[in-house]
Phi, psi and omega in degrees: 000129183254104180264125177263146178123184182254148175275167180297322179297315180298319179294318180295321178296318178298316179297320179296317179296317178297321178297318179295315179298319179294322179295329178278318187283325186297312177298323178296318179294322178294321176296322177299315178295320179296314178301319178298318179293322179294316179297319177298318178296318178296316180298320178296315180296320179294318177299316179293326177296319178297318177295323179294323178293321175296320177300315180297320180297320182282324190243358179060032173201158176274155180291154177261343177225160178294326182300333179291345183275354185253151176281189181298123177073002181275147181231167180301322182295333178283334181270316187254002180101164185285332181292131181250075177271341184227149168256128186253138176221159181249136173236094182267000180263007180293142182279131178231141182290336186257022180108204183293146178210176185225141173232125176253138180233132175246113181262130182298137175255337183240158178296332182296332185262018185252076176284338181175005178138205184282157171261136178236143171227115180250132185218131180239012176088352179278152176281152178291161176298157184304136175061028176236142181257160176287145186234136179264132172245123183247087178217162175297130177059024173279151175250133185241142176186208177286133178223000000 
C-alpha cells in the first residue's frame, strides 16, 4: 500500500522547527525595529537642532516650543517624517555654564522606540573638542551633547 502525505510525527517536527526559528528571529527583528526608531529619533533631533540654531541666529534666543521651528503651515511630520515614534519638546530654560543653550527631548510614543527611555540632545553652540565626535546616550534622564 502506497500512502501519500505526511505523518503526524513529520508534521510535529516541522512545527517544532518553525517555532524554534521564530523564537530566534523575532527578538532580532524587534531589535532591528528599535534601532531604526532610535536612528529616526536622532535624525529628527539633529534636524530640529539645526533649525533651532537658525532661529537663534535670526532672533538671538532659542525657541521655547517646537512649533516656533516650523514655517507657515509646516508640521513636525513634514520635517521628521510621517512615523510618529517620538514626541519632541524643547527645553530652552535649561541652565548652561557657557551662556544660552538648548535641550531637545524625544519621548517614545510606541513600544518600538523604547530602548531605554527618552533621547536628549543638549547643545550650547560650542564646538566639540578636537577629534571627538558627538555621542548619543540613550538612557532615562541622560543628557546628551558634545562629549
